[in-house]
The first five atom37 places (N, CA, C, CB, O) and aatype in JSON, in Angstrom:
{
  "aatype": [12, 3, 11, 1, 5, 18, 10, 16, 15, 10, 0, 6, 19, 6, 1, 0, 11, 11, 3, 1, 1, 18, 6, 11, 7, 16, 19, 18, 9, 5, 19, 15, 0, 4, 11, 1, 7, 7, 6, 15, 0, 17, 2, 9, 10, 11, 6, 6, 15, 16, 10, 6, 19, 11, 18, 0, 19, 19, 9, 14, 11, 9, 6, 9, 9, 14, 6, 18, 10, 11, 10, 19, 10, 6, 1, 18, 16, 14, 6, 17, 8, 0, 1, 18, 19, 7, 16, 2, 9, 2, 9, 15, 12, 3, 0, 13, 6, 13, 10, 5, 19, 5, 18, 15, 16, 3, 10, 2, 6, 5, 11, 1, 4, 9, 6, 12, 19, 2, 16, 19, 6, 11, 0, 9, 15, 6, 5, 6, 6, 9, 19, 6, 11, 18, 16, 6, 12, 11, 1, 17, 18, 10, 7, 11, 12, 13, 16],
  "atom_mask": [
    [1, 1, 1, 1, 1],
    [1, 1, 1, 1, 1],
    [1, 1, 1, 1, 1],
    [1, 1, 1, 1, 1],
    [1, 1, 1, 1, 1],
    [1, 1, 1, 1, 1],
    [1, 1, 1, 1, 1],
    [1, 1, 1, 1, 1],
    [1, 1, 1, 1, 1],
    [1, 1, 1, 1, 1],
    [1, 1, 1, 1, 1],
    [1, 1, 1, 1, 1],
    [1, 1, 1, 1, 1],
    [1, 1, 1, 1, 1],
    [1, 1, 1, 1, 1],
    [1, 1, 1, 1, 1],
    [1, 1, 1, 1, 1],
    [1, 1, 1, 1, 1],
    [1, 1, 1, 1, 1],
    [1, 1, 1, 1, 1],
    [1, 1, 1, 1, 1],
    [1, 1, 1, 1, 1],
    [1, 1, 1, 1, 1],
    [1, 1, 1, 1, 1],
    [1, 1, 1, 0, 1],
    [1, 1, 1, 1, 1],
    [1, 1, 1, 1, 1],
    [1, 1, 1, 1, 1],
    [1, 1, 1, 1, 1],
    [1, 1, 1, 1, 1],
    [1, 1, 1, 1, 1],
    [1, 1, 1, 1, 1],
    [1, 1, 1, 1, 1],
    [1, 1, 1, 1, 1],
    [1, 1, 1, 1, 1],
    [1, 1, 1, 1, 1],
    [1, 1, 1, 0, 1],
    [1, 1, 1, 0, 1],
    [1, 1, 1, 1, 1],
    [1, 1, 1, 1, 1],
    [1, 1, 1, 1, 1],
    [1, 1, 1, 1, 1],
    [1, 1, 1, 1, 1],
    [1, 1, 1, 1, 1],
    [1, 1, 1, 1, 1],
    [1, 1, 1, 1, 1],
    [1, 1, 1, 1, 1],
    [1, 1, 1, 1, 1],
    [1, 1, 1, 1, 1],
    [1, 1, 1, 1, 1],
    [1, 1, 1, 1, 1],
    [1, 1, 1, 1, 1],
    [1, 1, 1, 1, 1],
    [1, 1, 1, 1, 1],
    [1, 1, 1, 1, 1],
    [1, 1, 1, 1, 1],
    [1, 1, 1, 1, 1],
    [1, 1, 1, 1, 1],
    [1, 1, 1, 1, 1],
    [1, 1, 1, 1, 1],
    [1, 1, 1, 1, 1],
    [1, 1, 1, 1, 1],
    [1, 1, 1, 1, 1],
    [1, 1, 1, 1, 1],
    [1, 1, 1, 1, 1],
    [1, 1, 1, 1, 1],
    [1, 1, 1, 1, 1],
    [1, 1, 1, 1, 1],
    [1, 1, 1, 1, 1],
    [1, 1, 1, 1, 1],
    [1, 1, 1, 1, 1],
    [1, 1, 1, 1, 1],
    [1, 1, 1, 1, 1],
    [1, 1, 1, 1, 1],
    [1, 1, 1, 1, 1],
    [1, 1, 1, 1, 1],
    [1, 1, 1, 1, 1],
    [1, 1, 1, 1, 1],
    [1, 1, 1, 1, 1],
    [1, 1, 1, 1, 1],
    [1, 1, 1, 1, 1],
    [1, 1, 1, 1, 1],
    [1, 1, 1, 1, 1],
    [1, 1, 1, 1, 1],
    [1, 1, 1, 1, 1],
    [1, 1, 1, 0, 1],
    [1, 1, 1, 1, 1],
    [1, 1, 1, 1, 1],
    [1, 1, 1, 1, 1],
    [1, 1, 1, 1, 1],
    [1, 1, 1, 1, 1],
    [1, 1, 1, 1, 1],
    [1, 1, 1, 1, 1],
    [1, 1, 1, 1, 1],
    [1, 1, 1, 1, 1],
    [1, 1, 1, 1, 1],
    [1, 1, 1, 1, 1],
    [1, 1, 1, 1, 1],
    [1, 1, 1, 1, 1],
    [1, 1, 1, 1, 1],
    [1, 1, 1, 1, 1],
    [1, 1, 1, 1, 1],
    [1, 1, 1, 1, 1],
    [1, 1, 1, 1, 1],
    [1, 1, 1, 1, 1],
    [1, 1, 1, 1, 1],
    [1, 1, 1, 1, 1],
    [1, 1, 1, 1, 1],
    [1, 1, 1, 1, 1],
    [1, 1, 1, 1, 1],
    [1, 1, 1, 1, 1],
    [1, 1, 1, 1, 1],
    [1, 1, 1, 1, 1],
    [1, 1, 1, 1, 1],
    [1, 1, 1, 1, 1],
    [1, 1, 1, 1, 1],
    [1, 1, 1, 1, 1],
    [1, 1, 1, 1, 1],
    [1, 1, 1, 1, 1],
    [1, 1, 1, 1, 1],
    [1, 1, 1, 1, 1],
    [1, 1, 1, 1, 1],
    [1, 1, 1, 1, 1],
    [1, 1, 1, 1, 1],
    [1, 1, 1, 1, 1],
    [1, 1, 1, 1, 1],
    [1, 1, 1, 1, 1],
    [1, 1, 1, 1, 1],
    [1, 1, 1, 1, 1],
    [1, 1, 1, 1, 1],
    [1, 1, 1, 1, 1],
    [1, 1, 1, 1, 1],
    [1, 1, 1, 1, 1],
    [1, 1, 1, 1, 1],
    [1, 1, 1, 1, 1],
    [1, 1, 1, 1, 1],
    [1, 1, 1, 1, 1],
    [1, 1, 1, 1, 1],
    [1, 1, 1, 1, 1],
    [1, 1, 1, 1, 1],
    [1, 1, 1, 1, 1],
    [1, 1, 1, 1, 1],
    [1, 1, 1, 0, 1],
    [1, 1, 1, 1, 1],
    [1, 1, 1, 1, 1],
    [1, 1, 1, 1, 1],
    [1, 1, 1, 1, 1]
  ],
  "atom_positions": [
    [[9.5, 23.79, -92.85], [9.07, 22.63, -93.33], [7.92, 22.6, -93.14], [9.58, 21.63, -92.93], [7.39, 23.23, -92.22]],
    [[7.08, 21.65, -94.21], [5.67, 21.67, -93.93], [5.38, 20.31, -92.75], [4.79, 21.49, -95.52], [6.25, 19.69, -92.12]],
    [[4.31, 20.16, -92.72], [3.81, 18.52, -91.88], [4.06, 17.8, -93.37], [1.61, 18.3, -91.04], [4.22, 18.07, -94.57]],
    [[3.97, 16.68, -92.43], [4.21, 15.55, -93.62], [2.77, 15.35, -94.28], [4.82, 13.92, -92.96], [1.76, 15.66, -93.66]],
    [[2.74, 14.85, -95.47], [1.59, 14.64, -96.68], [1.9, 13.27, -97.34], [1.65, 15.92, -97.95], [3.01, 12.73, -97.39]],
    [[0.6, 12.77, -97.89], [0.94, 11.77, -98.5], [1.52, 12.12, -99.93], [-0.13, 10.93, -98.47], [0.98, 13.04, -100.54]],
    [[2.43, 11.53, -100.42], [2.77, 11.63, -102.03], [2.06, 12.09, -102.9], [2.97, 10.6, -102.61], [2.36, 12.95, -103.73]],
    [[0.5, 11.24, -102.67], [-0.33, 11.1, -103.87], [-0.79, 12.78, -103.76], [-1.72, 9.74, -103.75], [-1.01, 13.39, -104.8]],
    [[-0.91, 13.45, -102.45], [-1.71, 14.91, -102.6], [-0.88, 15.79, -103.1], [-2.27, 15.58, -101.31], [-1.2, 16.96, -103.26]],
    [[0.57, 15.21, -103.46], [1.29, 16.61, -104.14], [1.95, 16.16, -105.03], [2.25, 17.54, -103.33], [2.98, 16.69, -105.44]],
    [[1.34, 14.88, -105.56], [1.98, 14.36, -106.81], [1.41, 13.26, -107.65], [3.21, 13.92, -106.48], [1.41, 12.18, -107.06]],
    [[0.95, 13.23, -108.79], [0.66, 11.65, -109.33], [1.54, 10.8, -109.88], [-0.21, 11.58, -110.3], [2.45, 11.14, -110.63]],
    [[1.34, 9.8, -109.56], [2.59, 8.33, -109.25], [1.62, 7.83, -110.51], [2.66, 7.02, -107.19], [0.39, 7.88, -110.53]],
    [[2.4, 7.41, -111.41], [1.59, 6.46, -112.48], [2.76, 5.76, -113.01], [0.64, 7.28, -113.77], [3.92, 6.15, -112.98]],
    [[2.25, 4.63, -113.53], [3.28, 3.49, -114.22], [3.63, 4.16, -115.27], [2.7, 1.98, -114.67], [2.87, 5.06, -115.63]],
    [[4.62, 3.96, -115.88], [5.42, 4.79, -117.13], [4.5, 4.04, -118.39], [7.53, 4.41, -117.25], [4.24, 2.84, -118.37]],
    [[4.19, 4.71, -119.18], [3.47, 4.26, -120.62], [4.52, 4.29, -121.57], [2.23, 5.27, -121.19], [5.37, 5.18, -121.52]],
    [[4.53, 3.51, -122.31], [5.87, 3.14, -123.42], [5.55, 4.26, -124.32], [5.9, 1.42, -124.36], [6.62, 4.72, -124.7]],
    [[4.51, 4.95, -124.86], [4.59, 5.67, -125.92], [4.51, 7.0, -125.12], [3.52, 5.35, -127.04], [4.25, 7.98, -125.82]],
    [[4.63, 7.18, -124.09], [4.64, 8.75, -123.4], [6.13, 9.17, -123.26], [3.88, 8.82, -121.74], [6.97, 8.54, -122.62]],
    [[6.27, 10.04, -123.77], [7.68, 11.21, -123.68], [7.59, 12.05, -122.05], [7.47, 12.78, -125.27], [6.83, 12.99, -121.8]],
    [[8.38, 11.53, -121.27], [7.92, 12.33, -120.22], [9.34, 13.28, -120.0], [7.37, 11.34, -118.84], [10.45, 12.78, -120.15]],
    [[9.14, 14.74, -119.63], [10.0, 15.55, -119.67], [11.3, 15.72, -118.68], [9.31, 16.45, -119.69], [11.21, 15.26, -117.54]],
    [[12.16, 16.18, -118.97], [13.35, 16.48, -118.49], [12.98, 16.53, -116.57], [13.9, 18.05, -119.36], [11.87, 16.99, -116.29]],
    [[13.81, 16.11, -115.47], [13.52, 16.21, -114.46], [12.42, 15.49, -113.86], [0.0, 0.0, 0.0], [12.08, 15.61, -112.68]],
    [[11.9, 14.77, -114.69], [10.85, 13.67, -114.26], [11.82, 12.66, -113.2], [10.17, 12.7, -115.82], [12.94, 12.22, -113.45]],
    [[11.04, 12.44, -111.97], [11.66, 11.68, -110.91], [10.8, 10.12, -111.05], [11.44, 12.57, -109.29], [9.6, 9.87, -110.97]],
    [[12.04, 9.19, -111.3], [10.88, 7.86, -111.38], [11.88, 6.87, -110.76], [10.22, 7.26, -113.2], [13.06, 7.08, -110.46]],
    [[11.06, 5.63, -110.62], [11.6, 4.55, -109.66], [11.31, 3.19, -110.47], [10.8, 4.59, -108.06], [10.44, 3.14, -111.34]],
    [[12.1, 2.13, -110.11], [11.34, 0.68, -110.98], [11.11, -0.08, -109.88], [12.35, -0.35, -112.22], [11.81, -0.49, -108.96]],
    [[9.66, -0.18, -110.24], [8.63, -1.32, -109.46], [8.7, -2.66, -110.01], [7.04, -0.94, -109.57], [8.42, -3.45, -109.11]],
    [[8.88, -3.09, -110.79], [9.22, -4.36, -111.36], [10.87, -4.87, -111.19], [8.81, -4.22, -112.91], [11.89, -4.28, -111.53]],
    [[10.73, -5.98, -110.65], [12.38, -6.43, -110.35], [13.12, -5.39, -109.71], [13.26, -6.76, -111.71], [14.28, -5.31, -110.1]],
    [[12.72, -4.5, -108.76], [13.15, -3.43, -108.25], [14.17, -3.29, -107.35], [12.32, -2.97, -107.86], [13.79, -3.87, -106.33]],
    [[15.64, -2.67, -107.1], [16.62, -2.85, -106.63], [16.61, -2.87, -105.19], [17.33, -2.12, -107.13], [15.72, -2.25, -104.62]],
    [[17.56, -3.55, -104.48], [17.92, -4.01, -103.02], [19.1, -2.85, -102.7], [18.56, -5.84, -102.93], [19.74, -2.11, -103.44]],
    [[19.07, -3.04, -101.26], [20.66, -2.22, -100.74], [20.77, -1.02, -100.9], [0.0, 0.0, 0.0], [19.76, -0.44, -101.28]],
    [[21.69, -0.43, -100.73], [21.8, 0.5, -100.28], [21.98, 1.74, -101.44], [0.0, 0.0, 0.0], [22.31, 2.9, -101.18]],
    [[21.68, 1.19, -102.76], [21.81, 2.1, -103.9], [20.64, 2.73, -103.98], [22.13, 1.49, -105.18], [19.75, 1.94, -103.68]],
    [[20.01, 4.32, -104.38], [18.97, 5.06, -104.51], [18.34, 4.3, -105.37], [19.14, 6.37, -104.87], [18.98, 3.82, -106.31]],
    [[17.24, 4.07, -105.25], [16.12, 3.54, -106.31], [15.76, 4.92, -107.16], [14.56, 2.83, -105.45], [15.59, 4.87, -108.38]],
    [[15.67, 5.99, -106.51], [14.76, 7.08, -107.37], [16.0, 7.8, -108.17], [13.72, 8.37, -106.25], [17.12, 8.04, -107.71]],
    [[15.51, 8.08, -109.55], [16.08, 8.42, -110.44], [15.63, 10.06, -111.28], [15.96, 7.21, -111.12], [14.54, 10.53, -110.95]],
    [[16.16, 10.57, -111.94], [15.66, 11.65, -112.65], [16.17, 11.52, -114.33], [16.2, 13.03, -111.86], [17.19, 11.01, -114.81]],
    [[15.14, 12.14, -114.92], [15.46, 11.79, -116.26], [16.3, 13.21, -116.4], [14.04, 11.46, -117.37], [15.99, 14.18, -115.71]],
    [[17.56, 13.28, -117.51], [18.52, 13.97, -117.55], [17.93, 14.84, -118.99], [19.95, 13.08, -117.52], [18.26, 15.97, -119.37]],
    [[16.95, 13.88, -119.62], [16.84, 14.81, -121.07], [15.31, 13.98, -121.38], [18.46, 14.51, -122.61], [15.12, 12.79, -121.12]],
    [[14.59, 14.66, -121.83], [13.13, 14.34, -122.34], [13.23, 12.62, -122.94], [12.65, 15.64, -123.79], [14.1, 12.4, -123.79]],
    [[12.61, 11.79, -122.61], [12.64, 10.57, -122.98], [11.05, 9.78, -122.83], [13.8, 9.97, -122.13], [9.92, 10.22, -122.58]],
    [[11.46, 8.7, -123.04], [10.56, 7.17, -122.88], [11.15, 6.99, -121.75], [10.72, 5.75, -124.03], [12.23, 7.41, -121.33]],
    [[9.96, 5.98, -121.05], [10.71, 5.03, -119.93], [9.78, 3.38, -120.44], [10.28, 5.78, -117.77], [8.84, 3.15, -121.2]],
    [[10.34, 2.81, -119.86], [9.82, 1.48, -119.95], [8.78, 1.32, -118.64], [11.12, 0.36, -119.94], [8.82, 2.0, -117.62]],
    [[7.73, 0.11, -118.98], [6.59, 0.14, -118.35], [7.44, -0.35, -116.86], [5.28, -0.86, -119.11], [6.88, 0.18, -115.9]],
    [[8.31, -0.99, -116.55], [8.77, -1.23, -115.29], [9.24, -0.2, -114.53], [9.63, -2.07, -115.33], [10.13, -0.38, -113.7]],
    [[8.67, 1.03, -114.78], [9.13, 2.2, -113.96], [7.6, 2.85, -113.51], [10.23, 3.36, -114.96], [6.56, 2.61, -114.12]],
    [[7.7, 3.59, -112.49], [6.77, 4.42, -112.18], [7.01, 5.56, -111.97], [6.23, 4.12, -111.39], [7.95, 5.71, -111.2]],
    [[6.49, 6.58, -112.38], [6.82, 8.09, -112.21], [6.09, 8.87, -111.85], [7.16, 8.67, -113.1], [4.89, 8.68, -111.99]],
    [[6.66, 10.18, -111.16], [5.76, 11.13, -110.37], [5.86, 11.91, -110.79], [5.79, 11.43, -109.22], [7.01, 12.23, -111.1]],
    [[4.88, 12.7, -111.08], [4.54, 13.87, -111.55], [3.74, 15.07, -110.62], [3.82, 13.48, -112.62], [2.55, 15.07, -110.31]],
    [[4.81, 16.12, -110.27], [3.81, 17.11, -109.06], [3.15, 17.36, -109.72], [4.15, 18.37, -108.23], [3.07, 17.25, -110.94]],
    [[2.26, 17.99, -108.56], [1.2, 18.95, -108.78], [1.29, 20.42, -108.39], [0.13, 18.46, -108.16], [0.65, 21.43, -108.69]],
    [[2.16, 20.21, -107.72], [2.8, 21.5, -107.14], [4.28, 22.1, -107.91], [3.15, 21.13, -105.49], [4.71, 21.43, -108.85]],
    [[4.95, 23.19, -107.54], [5.92, 23.81, -107.94], [7.13, 23.13, -106.95], [5.61, 25.36, -107.88], [7.5, 23.7, -105.92]],
    [[7.61, 22.02, -107.33], [8.92, 21.69, -106.22], [10.09, 21.11, -107.65], [8.39, 19.98, -104.59], [9.96, 20.34, -108.6]],
    [[11.02, 21.85, -107.19], [12.44, 21.57, -108.14], [12.83, 20.1, -108.0], [13.86, 22.54, -107.6], [13.16, 19.67, -106.9]],
    [[12.8, 19.29, -109.11], [12.94, 17.85, -109.18], [14.23, 17.08, -108.37], [13.03, 17.58, -110.68], [14.3, 15.9, -108.01]],
    [[14.89, 17.79, -108.27], [16.51, 17.21, -107.64], [15.75, 17.26, -106.04], [18.4, 18.65, -107.94], [15.41, 16.24, -105.45]],
    [[15.61, 18.34, -105.61], [14.51, 18.35, -104.64], [13.83, 17.69, -103.62], [13.86, 18.45, -105.07], [13.95, 17.56, -102.4]],
    [[12.59, 17.04, -105.09], [12.1, 15.73, -104.56], [12.58, 14.6, -104.82], [11.03, 15.52, -104.81], [11.92, 13.6, -104.54]],
    [[13.76, 14.5, -105.38], [14.49, 13.08, -104.82], [14.9, 13.2, -103.93], [15.47, 12.45, -105.39], [14.94, 12.15, -103.28]],
    [[15.39, 14.27, -103.31], [16.06, 13.95, -101.9], [15.11, 13.71, -100.85], [16.95, 15.08, -101.4], [15.37, 13.1, -99.82]],
    [[13.75, 14.34, -101.21], [12.95, 13.77, -100.13], [12.23, 12.67, -100.44], [12.09, 14.64, -99.64], [11.5, 12.22, -99.55]],
    [[12.28, 12.06, -101.65], [11.99, 10.64, -101.78], [12.87, 9.83, -101.3], [11.8, 10.24, -102.97], [12.52, 8.77, -100.78]],
    [[14.1, 10.19, -101.39], [15.06, 8.79, -100.6], [15.15, 9.36, -99.2], [16.97, 8.43, -101.3], [15.65, 8.55, -98.42]],
    [[14.88, 10.28, -98.77], [14.63, 10.37, -97.21], [13.5, 9.6, -96.6], [14.37, 11.78, -96.83], [13.62, 9.3, -95.41]],
    [[12.12, 9.15, -97.44], [11.12, 8.86, -96.71], [11.06, 7.36, -97.21], [9.87, 9.83, -96.89], [10.45, 6.62, -96.44]],
    [[11.55, 6.8, -98.28], [11.51, 5.8, -99.15], [11.72, 4.73, -97.91], [12.64, 5.9, -100.47], [10.81, 3.92, -97.71]],
    [[12.87, 4.7, -97.08], [13.37, 3.18, -96.58], [11.96, 3.0, -95.74], [15.11, 3.06, -95.44], [11.26, 1.99, -95.73]],
    [[11.81, 3.87, -95.26], [10.58, 3.51, -93.94], [9.77, 2.77, -94.5], [9.64, 4.73, -93.26], [9.72, 1.56, -94.3]],
    [[8.82, 3.59, -95.48], [7.78, 3.11, -96.56], [7.96, 1.79, -97.16], [7.75, 4.03, -97.71], [7.0, 1.02, -97.17]],
    [[9.14, 1.4, -97.68], [9.83, 0.51, -98.54], [9.52, -0.71, -97.22], [11.69, 1.04, -99.1], [8.62, -1.52, -97.46]],
    [[10.02, -0.79, -96.27], [10.08, -1.76, -95.11], [8.58, -1.91, -94.4], [11.24, -1.19, -93.98], [8.28, -2.85, -93.66]],
    [[7.96, -1.16, -94.64], [6.61, -0.93, -94.58], [5.56, -1.91, -95.16], [6.45, 0.21, -95.14], [5.05, -2.93, -94.7]],
    [[5.42, -1.21, -96.39], [4.47, -1.38, -97.19], [5.04, -2.25, -98.39], [3.91, -0.06, -97.54], [4.19, -2.76, -99.12]],
    [[6.55, -2.51, -98.74], [7.07, -3.65, -99.86], [7.6, -4.63, -99.24], [8.13, -3.23, -100.89], [7.39, -5.77, -99.65]],
    [[8.32, -4.43, -98.21], [8.93, -5.68, -97.63], [10.29, -6.06, -98.23], [0.0, 0.0, 0.0], [11.31, -5.41, -98.45]],
    [[9.89, -7.5, -98.44], [10.63, -8.23, -99.44], [10.34, -8.91, -100.52], [11.14, -8.91, -99.0], [10.98, -9.81, -101.07]],
    [[8.92, -8.22, -100.92], [8.41, -8.14, -102.45], [9.75, -7.6, -103.24], [6.95, -6.96, -102.67], [10.62, -6.81, -102.85]],
    [[9.58, -8.43, -104.68], [10.73, -7.87, -105.25], [9.61, -6.81, -106.65], [12.1, -9.44, -105.88], [10.19, -6.09, -107.47]],
    [[8.73, -6.89, -106.64], [7.96, -5.89, -107.29], [7.38, -4.72, -105.89], [6.57, -6.8, -108.23], [7.42, -5.1, -104.73]],
    [[6.86, -3.24, -106.3], [6.32, -2.55, -105.49], [5.09, -2.37, -106.13], [7.03, -1.47, -105.13], [5.08, -2.26, -107.36]],
    [[4.22, -2.33, -105.57], [2.52, -2.31, -106.03], [2.19, -0.62, -105.97], [1.27, -3.35, -104.66], [2.28, 0.21, -105.07]],
    [[1.72, -0.54, -107.58], [1.19, 0.97, -107.49], [0.28, 1.34, -106.4], [0.44, 1.34, -108.71], [0.35, 2.53, -106.1]],
    [[-0.57, 0.6, -105.72], [-1.3, 1.15, -104.72], [-0.46, 1.64, -103.83], [-2.15, 0.33, -104.15], [-0.59, 2.82, -103.51]],
    [[0.59, 0.82, -103.25], [1.67, 1.08, -102.27], [1.99, 2.54, -101.88], [2.89, 0.5, -102.8], [2.14, 3.04, -100.76]],
    [[2.05, 3.22, -103.38], [2.58, 4.71, -103.18], [1.36, 5.47, -102.45], [3.01, 5.51, -104.75], [1.78, 6.36, -101.71]],
    [[0.4, 5.39, -102.47], [-0.78, 5.73, -101.73], [-0.57, 6.06, -100.31], [-1.7, 4.69, -101.81], [-1.11, 6.93, -99.64]],
    [[0.61, 4.92, -99.87], [1.31, 5.25, -98.37], [2.31, 6.13, -97.96], [1.86, 4.24, -97.9], [2.58, 6.56, -96.84]],
    [[2.78, 6.32, -98.93], [4.17, 6.93, -98.94], [3.74, 8.45, -98.34], [4.97, 6.95, -100.64], [2.98, 9.23, -98.91]],
    [[4.41, 8.68, -97.06], [4.38, 9.84, -96.98], [5.55, 10.67, -96.63], [3.53, 9.99, -96.31], [6.47, 10.13, -96.01]],
    [[5.65, 12.04, -96.98], [6.97, 12.83, -97.02], [6.78, 13.86, -96.4], [7.52, 13.2, -98.27], [5.61, 14.14, -96.11]],
    [[7.67, 14.58, -96.08], [7.71, 16.64, -95.44], [8.62, 17.04, -96.45], [8.6, 17.23, -93.46], [9.55, 16.36, -96.87]],
    [[8.23, 18.43, -96.91], [9.19, 19.07, -97.6], [8.71, 20.55, -97.3], [9.3, 18.62, -99.16], [7.82, 20.96, -96.57]],
    [[9.56, 21.16, -98.07], [9.13, 22.4, -98.15], [8.66, 23.39, -99.18], [9.84, 22.8, -97.74], [9.42, 23.47, -100.14]],
    [[7.68, 24.1, -99.21], [7.26, 24.49, -100.28], [8.14, 25.74, -100.79], [5.87, 24.71, -100.11], [7.95, 26.13, -101.95]],
    [[9.12, 26.42, -99.96], [9.86, 27.61, -100.33], [10.74, 27.12, -101.52], [10.75, 28.22, -99.07], [11.3, 26.03, -101.37]],
    [[10.93, 27.8, -102.72], [11.74, 27.06, -103.29], [13.16, 27.48, -103.7], [11.13, 26.7, -104.21], [13.89, 26.94, -104.53]],
    [[13.47, 29.01, -102.63], [14.74, 29.09, -102.02], [15.36, 28.02, -100.75], [14.68, 30.43, -101.53], [16.53, 27.67, -100.71]],
    [[14.59, 27.7, -100.02], [15.36, 26.64, -98.97], [14.89, 25.21, -99.84], [14.63, 26.69, -96.99], [14.97, 24.23, -99.11]],
    [[14.42, 24.89, -101.26], [14.84, 24.28, -101.7], [16.35, 23.52, -102.47], [14.2, 24.55, -101.89], [16.78, 22.37, -102.61]],
    [[16.83, 25.07, -102.88], [18.04, 25.18, -103.68], [18.68, 25.29, -102.38], [18.26, 26.39, -104.89], [19.4, 24.29, -102.43]],
    [[18.9, 25.81, -101.26], [20.03, 25.56, -100.18], [19.88, 24.05, -99.95], [19.83, 26.48, -98.69], [20.94, 23.46, -100.16]],
    [[18.97, 23.35, -99.6], [19.03, 21.83, -99.4], [19.8, 21.18, -100.53], [17.56, 21.18, -99.32], [20.69, 20.37, -100.28]],
    [[19.44, 21.55, -101.91], [20.01, 20.85, -102.82], [21.74, 21.42, -102.49], [19.23, 21.18, -104.42], [22.64, 20.65, -102.18]],
    [[21.87, 22.64, -102.6], [23.64, 22.85, -102.72], [23.99, 22.3, -101.36], [24.33, 24.7, -102.91], [25.06, 21.69, -101.4]],
    [[23.56, 22.32, -100.46], [23.99, 21.6, -99.54], [24.47, 20.28, -99.54], [23.27, 21.65, -98.89], [25.66, 20.02, -99.31]],
    [[23.69, 19.5, -99.77], [23.68, 17.48, -100.35], [25.22, 17.68, -101.11], [21.88, 16.75, -102.09], [26.32, 17.24, -100.76]],
    [[24.76, 18.7, -102.56], [25.67, 18.69, -103.69], [27.27, 18.75, -102.77], [25.3, 20.19, -104.87], [28.13, 17.87, -102.72]],
    [[27.29, 20.0, -102.16], [28.74, 19.91, -101.65], [29.16, 18.89, -100.48], [29.1, 21.29, -101.15], [30.33, 18.55, -100.37]],
    [[28.17, 18.4, -99.59], [28.59, 17.09, -98.93], [28.85, 16.05, -99.78], [27.65, 16.6, -98.04], [29.86, 15.42, -99.48]],
    [[28.25, 15.66, -100.76], [28.47, 14.21, -101.87], [29.97, 14.65, -102.44], [27.02, 14.05, -103.5], [30.92, 13.87, -102.39]],
    [[30.05, 15.81, -102.91], [31.16, 15.81, -103.42], [32.55, 15.96, -102.83], [31.01, 16.52, -104.13], [33.62, 15.65, -103.36]],
    [[32.34, 16.44, -101.75], [33.73, 16.53, -100.16], [33.81, 14.64, -100.09], [32.7, 17.59, -97.75], [34.85, 13.97, -100.07]],
    [[32.26, 14.07, -100.07], [32.54, 12.13, -100.15], [32.96, 11.9, -101.12], [31.4, 11.02, -100.11], [33.33, 10.74, -100.92]],
    [[33.25, 12.16, -102.27], [33.56, 11.92, -103.12], [35.22, 11.97, -103.64], [32.73, 12.49, -103.56], [35.89, 11.09, -104.19]],
    [[35.57, 13.29, -103.26], [36.59, 13.75, -103.1], [37.6, 12.51, -101.97], [36.21, 15.27, -102.6], [38.63, 11.96, -102.37]],
    [[37.06, 12.31, -100.75], [37.84, 11.71, -99.9], [37.95, 10.01, -100.06], [37.31, 12.17, -98.6], [38.77, 9.34, -99.42]],
    [[36.9, 9.39, -101.11], [36.37, 8.49, -101.55], [37.71, 7.91, -102.86], [34.82, 9.04, -101.97], [38.04, 6.73, -103.0]],
    [[38.28, 9.12, -103.67], [38.93, 9.08, -104.41], [40.52, 8.82, -103.68], [38.58, 10.17, -105.16], [41.28, 7.91, -104.0]],
    [[40.78, 9.87, -102.63], [41.88, 9.92, -102.05], [42.13, 8.23, -101.27], [41.77, 11.26, -101.04], [43.25, 7.77, -101.05]],
    [[41.12, 7.69, -101.03], [41.47, 6.24, -100.39], [41.36, 5.4, -101.2], [40.71, 5.73, -99.32], [41.69, 4.3, -100.77]],
    [[40.97, 5.42, -102.47], [41.7, 4.54, -103.59], [42.69, 4.35, -103.92], [41.54, 4.66, -104.46], [43.21, 3.25, -104.17]],
    [[43.37, 5.94, -104.02], [44.47, 6.13, -104.27], [45.47, 5.41, -103.76], [44.61, 7.11, -104.12], [46.31, 4.72, -104.33]],
    [[45.22, 5.72, -102.13], [46.25, 5.25, -101.05], [46.1, 3.61, -101.36], [45.8, 5.79, -99.25], [47.13, 2.97, -101.56]],
    [[44.91, 2.99, -101.38], [44.66, 1.77, -101.4], [45.34, 0.83, -102.51], [43.37, 1.75, -101.44], [45.66, -0.34, -102.27]],
    [[45.6, 1.68, -104.19], [46.41, 1.3, -104.75], [47.48, 1.63, -104.9], [46.16, 1.19, -105.39], [48.14, 1.18, -105.84]],
    [[48.02, 2.56, -103.98], [49.73, 2.48, -103.7], [50.12, 1.12, -102.9], [50.3, 3.9, -102.63], [50.93, 0.22, -103.16]],
    [[49.03, 1.37, -101.61], [49.78, -0.11, -100.76], [49.32, -1.45, -101.56], [49.1, -0.36, -98.85], [49.66, -2.54, -101.1]],
    [[48.69, -1.39, -102.54], [48.67, -2.58, -103.07], [50.28, -3.11, -104.2], [47.16, -2.45, -103.88], [50.92, -4.16, -104.25]],
    [[50.41, -1.63, -105.03], [51.89, -1.72, -105.43], [53.06, -2.08, -104.54], [52.22, -0.55, -105.9], [53.94, -2.89, -104.8]],
    [[52.9, -1.18, -103.23], [54.38, -1.31, -102.5], [54.4, -2.89, -102.07], [54.57, -0.17, -100.97], [55.44, -3.55, -102.05]],
    [[52.79, -3.53, -101.63], [53.2, -4.67, -101.13], [53.36, -6.18, -102.38], [52.08, -4.84, -99.91], [53.75, -7.34, -102.26]],
    [[52.93, -5.53, -103.28], [53.55, -6.4, -104.75], [55.11, -6.33, -104.82], [0.0, 0.0, 0.0], [55.78, -7.27, -105.24]],
    [[55.64, -5.2, -104.4], [57.06, -5.11, -104.95], [57.77, -5.64, -103.59], [57.59, -3.43, -105.53], [58.99, -5.48, -103.53]],
    [[57.11, -6.24, -102.5], [57.73, -6.29, -101.41], [58.04, -7.92, -101.39], [56.88, -5.62, -100.22], [59.09, -8.5, -101.11]],
    [[56.88, -8.41, -101.75], [57.36, -9.83, -102.03], [58.18, -10.64, -103.39], [56.2, -10.45, -101.91], [58.31, -11.86, -103.51]],
    [[58.63, -9.66, -104.25], [58.88, -10.31, -105.49], [60.18, -10.97, -105.57], [58.77, -9.38, -106.55], [60.51, -11.56, -106.6]]
  ]
}
């Protein structure tokens, strides 16, 4: 792992332009009327397309896998958000100058991190499905109990 650096030293962060097409893999975040709570605010474009101006895009200056960049940003955003955005509904573009991240420049290490996270997320998803099935079964049995 490299030392912590400001996001703006490894990427350009700009407000999305409505007439510009962004390439597949572009990482972006909603800055106008932004999300709150446990949802991930960061997204990755699945295919080349335009974005509404309510988003900010991260355009890397270095070689970095988009999925890894998203993981890194998800890791360091909560602390930054609490400190520089707070309860505001909008994120100021200037606030991105203060977002510090720590990341690996080794592409193999980036791939390993992505694989590990995907494996854990898949296992969590499978367990959530099992819990949902048992919950449905419980509702069914309870419904039959009092009819």
